[in-house]
Structure formats: structure tokens, C-alpha cells
N, C-alpha and C positions, 0 to 999 in steps of 0.2 A: 615852522615850529621847532624850537631847539630840542636836541636829543635829551632823552630822559637822563637825569643825574643819577650816577651810581649811588648805592647806599653808603651810609656813613661807615659801615663796617669795612667796606672795600677801601675807603680812604684811610682807615686806621692801620692798614697793613704796614706802612712804614714805621709807625710808632710801635706796633707789635714787634717788628724786627729789632728796633732799637732796644726795647725792653728785654729782648733775649728769649721770648717765649718759643719762637720757632726752633732756633738751634739747640735749645736745651730740652727739647721734648725727649723723654726717656726712650731708649731703644727697646724693641720688643723683647729681646733676650734678657733685659735687665729688670723687667717688671715682675715682681713676685706674684705667684698665682694667688687667687682669692682663697683657695683652700690649700694651705701649706702643709704637706704631710710631715715635714720635719717638726713643725710646731705641735702637731698632734701627738708625736711620740716624746715630747719634752716632759717626761715624768720626773724630772729632777727637783721639782719644787716641793718644799716641806708641806705646804698646804694641800697639794694634790695627793701626796703620799698618805697624809692623815685621812683624807676623805676616802681613799681607796681601801685602806686598812679598816676603817670604821664600817664601810659598806659591806665588806666581806664578813666581818665579825657579826654584824646584824643578821645577815642571811644565814650564817652558820648557827647562830643562836635560835632563830626561828625554825630552821630545819630540825635541829636536835630536840626542840620542844615538842615536835610532833611525835618523835620516837620515844621520848622519856616517859616513865610511868609516874614519876613524882619529881618535885623540885630538887631533891637531893641527888637523884640519878642524873637530872639535867645538868646540875652544876659539875658533877664528876665528868660527864661526857663533854661538856663545854670546855673544861680545863684541858682535857686531852686533845680535843679538836683545835683549841687555840694554838697549841704548840705546832701543829701541822700547818694551820692556815696562816699564822703570823710569819712563820719561817718562809713558807712558800710565796706569800704575797710580796714580802720585802725583798726576797731574792729575785723574784720576777721583775719587780720595779727597778731594782739595781741593774740587772742585766739589760733591760730595755733602755734605760738611761745611757748605759755605756755604748750601745750599738744603735742609737737612734738614727744617726746619719745614714749608714748603709741600709738600715731597715726601711727608711723612707723611700729609698730608690727601688724597692722591690714592687712587683705587681701586687694588687690588693689581695688576690687569692692566695698568693705565696705568703703575704703578711699574716693572714688569718691562720694558715697552716703552721707556719713557723712559731707564732706566738702561742698557739694552742698546744703544740708539742712542748714548747718551753714551759708552759704552765703545768703540764703533766709531770715533767721532770722536776720542777721546783717543788710541787706537792709531794712527790715521792721522796725528795731530799728531806723535806720536813717530817715525813713519816719515819724516816730512818732515825731522826733524833728521838722520837717517841719510842721506837722499837728498842733503842739502846737501854731504856729504863724499864723495859718489860720483858718478862720471860715467856710471854704468850707467843706460840708459833704463828708465823705469818703465812696466810693462805694466798693462793693465786687470785682468788676472787677479791680479797681485801686489797691487794696491790692494784688490781684492775680498777676497783671502785675509787681508790684514792687518785690514781692517774686520771681517770675520767672526770672526777670532780675538779681536779686542778686544771684540766683542759677547758672545762665549762666555765670555771671562774675566770680564766685568762680571756676567753672569748667575750665574756660579759664586760670585763675591764676594757678590752679593745673597743667594743661597741660604745661604751661610755666615753672613751677618749675621742672617738670619731664624732659623737653627738656633741661633746663639749667644744670641739674645734668649730663645728658648724654653727653652734649657738653663738659663738663669739663674732661671727662675720657681721651680723647686723649691728652689734655694738661697736665693732671697729669702723664700719662705714659711718655710723652716727658720730663717732669720735672724730673721724676725718673731716666731716662736714663742720662740726663745731670748731675744729682747729682752724680751718680756712676762714671762718667767719670771725673768730676771736683774735687770731694771730695777725693777719694782714688786713687791718681795718682800712676802709676806703679813704678816710681822712689822712691816714699815714701815707698811702700811695699818692694822693694829691699833694700833700705837703712836700714829699720827696721830689716829685716831678717839678713842682714850683721852685724848689731850691735848685734843682739841676738847671732849669731854664734860666734862673737868675745868674747862674755861674757860667753859662755857655759862652757869653761874650767876654767876660772879664777874666775868668779862670777856667778855660775849657778842659784842662787836665783834671781838675777836681770834679767837674761835671761828668766827665767820662767815667772816672772812678766810682762816683756815686751811682751811676746807672748800672755799672758792672756789679756792684754790691747788691743793688735792688734786683737785678736779673738772677743772681745766685740765690737770693732769698726766695723768689718765686719758683725757681727750678726745684728747690727742695720742698717747698710747700705743696707743689702739685705732684710730687713723687708718691709712690705707694707708702702708706703709713704703717704697714705691717712689718716692713724690713727694719732690722736693728742697725744702729750706727754706733760708732765709738764716741766716747766723751770728747776725745780730741777733735773730732769733726764738728761736734756741737759747739765747742769752744771757738773754733775758727769761724763758724757761722755767726755766733754771737758777736764776735769781733767786727764782722762785716756790718751787722746791724748797728752796732754802736758807732762805727765810723760814719755811717749815714747820719745818725742823730748828732754826732759831734759837729758835723758841718752845719746842722740846723741851730744847735744851742750854743756852740762855741765854748767859752770858758764857763758857762753856767753848768755844763755837764762835766763832772769830775769822776773818772772811772779808775778803779783800782783792781788789779789782777793779783791773786795769790794762788798760783797753780802748782800742783804737785805732778811732775812728769809721770810718776808711777801710776797715777789714777787714769791716765788717758785711754787705757784699753777697755775700760768698763763699757758694757753695752746698754743702750737705752733707746727708746723710740725716737725717730727723727723729729727735729724741731720741738723737743721737749724743753730745752733751755731758753730758746728765743722768746716764747710768750712770757716767761718769768722776767727776763731782762726788759722786755717791752713794758710790762706792768711797772717795773721799778722806775723806768724813765717817766712813764705817764703819771704816776702818783708821787714820785719822789723828787722829780726835777721840773717837769713842765708847769705845775701850778705856782712855783715859787720864783719870785723876781730875782733872787740871788742864786737860783739853781739848786743843785743838790749833788750828793755823792752816791755812786753805785759801786758795790764791791761784789766781785765774783771770785769765789775761792773753791778749790778742790783739794782733797786730802785722802790719802790711802791709809786706812785704819784697820790693820789686820786683814780680814777677809772681806771687808766692806770699803766702799768708796763714798765719801761724804762730799756733797755739793751744797754750797751756800750762795744765795743771792740776797744781798742786804742793800737796802736803800734808805736814805735819810727821809724823814717825814716832817713836812712843814704845813703849808696851806693845803686845803682839800682840793682834789681834782675838780676841774670845771664840770665834768660829767662823771657822776659816780659809777663805779664798776658794778658788774653783776656777778662776778666770781666765776664766769664761764671758763676762763683760761685756767684757773686753779683747779676747778672740778675736772676739766679735761686732762690736765697733767696727772692728777690723782688716779683717774680712771685708766689712763694708758699705762701707768706704772703697775696698777693692779693686774691688768690683762697680761702684761709681759713678765712680771716677776712675782705675782701673787703676794704671799705674806713675807717674801724675802726682801721686799723693798718697803721703805717708810717715807712718808711725806708729812712734814711738820711745818706749821705756821707759828711764828713767834712775834706778835706785835709787842712793842715796848715804847716807852716815851722817846720820841726823837728818831726811831728807826723801826724798820719792819724786816723780818728775816724769814726766808723760805729755806728749809733744810731738807735735803733728800739723801737717803742712804740706799745704796744699791749693792748687790753682790759684786764682788771683784771680777 
């Protein structure tokens, strides 16, 4: 009786090696932790600052409502309290934003202690602004109460930041799954491998280059999605993808690059640009017998970086899209940059434009 045949998985080891999965597996020390403490202390976003200030003001208003005898007294007390709370909260957020990197390296207990003490000091600083406009003598009890309130508010903000970071983990995991499904589609893999097989005998150098580009695409796709990369790295990856597609489509694919070197340092989630470029090829080039044009441009505009992916529009794609890639890009931008980033779609006769604005 012949020996049992090994499974097809074991036979595919050689192909896996060719594709580059094994050598490009991320090293343990390069994998970002699931719970990134540095991201937790990233309180520099305008949206987060507004939520923190609004939350503290609501709590202040509710607390003073319990002590006030009538609405007039409540308004008077709220006006005075706002001077202290607004100054203290904004100062606390500004300092945490400035020292978020060293703060993230401290033990959790030390973080709680440091930020609570910082909250007390910021609240007392806000109280000093109010005391300058008042001749009322300051008692030790009042100073203790203000400092304790500042420490308690800082501890509440820290707890909220920790809960906010933890709540983002399921969304980030879901976004990663959608990315892998929408970015590297099975038919793209099969088409690329078939193109490489066709080139092996007649143009082996091109086949090798195509497989190297494909390996790099999968290496980045399987990396951790929470780490940020530079726009320059994303541009290089998009070039690799378009090089693969250029071998498939030849003269039908016409690519134009308009890149601003000053925009290359902007930070964005990995593989954010490649799904947009893939969509442009799929909907703007693949359905048309004469092909189409894809334009990728970047520009530095003051404190913002503008990214555009524009493709010509002709015949409809053979398989209509579901918008997963676009929704995925929008969600990841919101998770990383909150309201500081914008994502705009501009369909027009003969062309389709995706425009992204990021902080510099």
C-alpha cells in the first residue's frame, strides 16, 4: 500500500516561500501592543479636547445646581467655576499632550499619581485667575477643596482615556479584517500569480520583480494596523502595486504622479492609500477596452497635507463595488486623527476623485 500523501498545505511550502510570507513575518519586538499606552495619552486632537471640556462643564453645572438656591445664584456660581474648570482642564490637556511619550513609559500606578497631582496643580492655577479679580480672603479649606476637585477631575479624565482606548480595540480589529478582505482580493492574487507564471520563461526578471512587489504588499497587509506610517512609505507601496498592474494592463494603464516632497512626513494608517489606488484601477481602467488614467497627487497646504487619487470613468466595472474600502479608509482616518482629518468623494463626469486632508 503506498504511503499516505502529505496534505496540500505541506506541498504549498515552496510557493509560500516564493511569495515571501515566511521571511517577511514581523519580528516580535516590532509588533505594536494591542493596548498602546502612547495612543491613550494622545489628547492633542481638537475633538477629544472639546469632549473633555464639555464633560467637565456638564459635571460642574450639575454639581453647582445642587448647592444653588435659585437660578440666578447658580448662574453666578457657574460663571466663577467656569474660570477655574476651563483653565484647569485646558492646561492639564496641554501638559499631557506635551509629555505623552515619557508618560506612557511609566507604571500605571505612577501614571495615576502623577496625573492626579497635575490635575490638582492645574485647578489651583485656575483658581488663582479667579482670586486676582476678587478681594475675598482665601482659606486653606478652599484651596484644599479646589486641589482635591482638580485631582478627582484628572482621575476621571484618565479613566475615560483608558476606556476610550480599550473601546477602540474591537473597532481596530474589525477594520483590520475588512482591510484584508477588501484590499487584497483573491482574484487579484490569482491574476498576479498567473501573470508571473506567464513571464517566468520569457521574461524571468519581470516575473521575479512582480513576485517581490506582491510579497511586499502582503507583508504590509499582515502587519499590525494600529501603527502609523509616513505618507512617503505609502507612496512607495502604491508604486509597487501599480508596477504589478502595469505588467497586467500594459499601455491601457496610464499613471501620473504629482508629489510634493514636503508632504512625505505626514502620518497615516498603513495601507490606507493602496485600497484607493486599487479601486481606481478596478473601476477606471479594468472595464474599459482603451484603459484609463490614474492620478496620485500630494501637496503640503499650510498645516495640512492633501492627498488626491483621481481616476478616469468610462464603462461600469464588471462587478459593482460595495464601498467597503472607502468606508474602511474613512473609519481608520477617524480613529487616528478624529476631526482633524477629512475624507471627501467627488464624482464628476468622466472622473472620480478621492481627497484626503491630514494634519501635517
